[in-house]
C-alpha positions in Angstrom: -63.9 -68.3 -67.5 -61.4 -67.2 -70.1 -63.9 -64.7 -71.5 -64.5 -63.2 -68.0 -60.7 -62.8 -67.4 -60.2 -61.3 -70.9 -63.1 -58.9 -70.4 -61.7 -57.9 -66.9 -58.2 -57.3 -68.3 -59.6 -55.3 -71.2 -61.6 -53.0 -68.9 -58.6 -52.5 -66.6 -56.5 -51.5 -69.7 -59.1 -49.0 -70.8 -59.2 -47.5 -67.3 -55.4 -47.3 -67.2 -55.3 -45.7 -70.6 -57.9 -43.1 -69.6 -55.9 -42.2 -66.4 -52.6 -42.0 -68.3 -54.1 -39.8 -71.0 -56.0 -37.4 -68.7 -53.5 -36.8 -65.9 -50.7 -35.3 -68.1 -53.3 -33.1 -69.8 -53.9 -31.3 -66.6 -56.9 -33.2 -65.3 -56.7 -33.8 -61.6 -58.4 -36.4 -59.4 -57.9 -34.1 -56.3 -59.6 -30.7 -56.1 -57.1 -27.9 -55.8 -57.7 -24.3 -54.8 -57.7 -22.0 -57.8 -56.5 -19.0 -55.8 -58.0 -15.6 -55.3 -60.7 -14.5 -57.7 -60.0 -11.2 -59.4 -63.1 -9.1 -59.4 -64.3 -7.6 -62.7 -64.1 -3.9 -63.1 -66.9 -3.0 -65.5 -70.6 -3.9 -65.4 -70.3 -5.7 -68.7 -67.6 -7.9 -67.1 -69.8 -8.6 -64.1 -72.7 -9.6 -66.4 -70.4 -11.8 -68.5 -69.0 -13.5 -65.4 -72.5 -14.1 -64.0 -73.6 -15.7 -67.3 -70.5 -17.9 -67.5 -71.0 -19.2 -63.9 -74.7 -20.0 -64.4 -75.5 -23.6 -64.8 -77.8 -23.5 -67.8 -79.0 -27.1 -67.4 -80.3 -26.4 -64.0 -81.9 -23.1 -65.2 -83.6 -24.8 -68.2 -84.8 -27.6 -66.0 -86.4 -25.2 -63.5 -88.0 -23.3 -66.4 -89.2 -26.6 -67.9 -90.8 -27.6 -64.6 -92.6 -24.4 -64.5 -93.7 -24.6 -68.1 -94.8 -28.2 -67.8 -96.9 -27.3 -64.7 -98.4 -24.3 -66.5 -99.3 -26.5 -69.5 -100.8 -29.2 -67.2 -102.9 -26.7 -65.4 -104.2 -25.4 -68.7 -105.4 -28.8 -69.9 -102.4 -30.3 -71.6 -101.8 -33.7 -70.1 -98.3 -34.0 -71.5 -97.3 -31.0 -69.5 -97.0 -33.2 -66.3 -94.7 -35.6 -68.2 -92.5 -32.8 -69.4 -92.4 -31.3 -65.9 -91.4 -34.7 -64.4 -88.7 -35.2 -67.0 -87.3 -31.7 -66.2 -87.5 -32.6 -62.5 -85.4 -35.7 -63.1 -82.9 -33.7 -65.2 -82.6 -31.2 -62.3 -82.2 -33.9 -59.7 -79.5 -35.7 -61.7 -77.7 -32.5 -62.5 -77.6 -31.3 -58.8 -76.7 -34.8 -57.7 -73.7 -35.0 -60.1 -72.7 -31.4 -59.1 -72.7 -32.3 -55.4 -71.5 -35.9 -55.5 -69.4 -36.0 -58.7 -66.6 -38.1 -57.3 -68.9 -40.7 -55.9 -70.8 -40.9 -59.2 -67.4 -41.5 -60.9 -66.4 -44.2 -58.5 -69.8 -45.9 -58.7 -69.8 -45.7 -62.5 -66.3 -47.3 -62.6 -67.4 -50.1 -60.3 -70.5 -50.7 -62.4 -68.3 -50.7 -65.6 -66.3 -53.5 -64.1 -69.0 -55.4 -62.2 -71.8 -55.5 -64.8 -69.8 -57.3 -67.5 -68.6 -59.8 -64.9 -72.1 -60.3 -63.6 -73.4 -60.8 -67.2 -70.8 -63.4 -68.0 -71.6 -65.2 -64.7 -75.4 -65.2 -65.4 -74.9 -66.3 -69.0 -72.8 -69.2 -68.0 -75.2 -70.2 -65.3 -78.1 -70.0 -67.8 -76.2 -72.1 -70.3 -75.5 -74.8 -67.7 -79.2 -74.8 -66.7 -80.4 -75.0 -70.3 -78.0 -77.8 -71.2 -79.0 -79.7 -68.0 -82.7 -79.3 -68.7 -82.3 -80.5 -72.3 -80.3 -83.5 -71.2 -83.0 -84.3 -68.7 -85.6 -84.3 -71.5 -83.4 -86.4 -73.6 -82.6 -88.9 -70.9 -86.0 -89.2 -69.3 -88.5 -89.2 -72.1 -91.9 -90.7 -71.5 -91.7 -93.1 -74.4 -88.6 -94.6 -76.0 -89.8 -93.3 -79.4 -90.1 -89.8 -78.1 -86.7 -89.9 -76.4 -85.1 -91.1 -79.7 -86.9 -88.3 -81.6 -85.7 -85.7 -79.0 -82.1 -87.0 -79.2 -82.2 -86.8 -83.0 -83.7 -83.3 -83.0 -81.4 -81.9 -80.3 -78.2 -83.5 -81.7 -78.8 -81.8 -85.0 -78.7 -78.3 -83.6 -75.8 -78.8 -81.2 -72.3 -77.8 -82.4 -69.3 -79.9 -81.6 -68.4 -77.4 -78.9 -71.8 -77.7 -77.3 -71.7 -81.5 -77.5 -68.3 -81.4 -75.7 -69.8 -79.2 -73.0 -72.8 -81.5 -72.7 -70.5 -84.5 -72.4 -68.5 -82.8 -69.7 -71.7 -81.8 -67.8 -73.1 -85.4 -68.1 -70.0 -86.8 -66.6 -70.6 -84.6 -63.6 -68.3 -81.7 -64.5 -69.0 -78.1 -64.4 -68.4 -75.3 -66.9 
């Protein structure tokens, strides 16, 4: 339980640190209107602005889908895999572009929830393993086998594990 609380506090401190570092640097959690756009004057400026606004990842993904399909239809079986990978990149890019705030919140929730879930499942597994081993030790078919199992299992258990086993045998929980 102490590990879970420590992990939770550490994650909260990291999130707090990130917020405190990014907000003064000009990053904003709320979208603000940038104001009127000044139109470029020369054709070179128009071309430059168009290039800068283009999302190259989306463009490359679309070209990759087309190239992969072309390769597949010309007999290269890996072309379909390449096209599928580019389709996934396109979908994720468009999804993040459209739902960036939701992605950030879901990622934050997962960053907090997954370590807690992992700790819970590991503790549950440890309890089940110890209970199962103790059942084998306590309910061996023959006395000789039970004594052998007790000797073998006691050799590999650390004092901490033996204390946990003793607590569980007495009806306690982790």
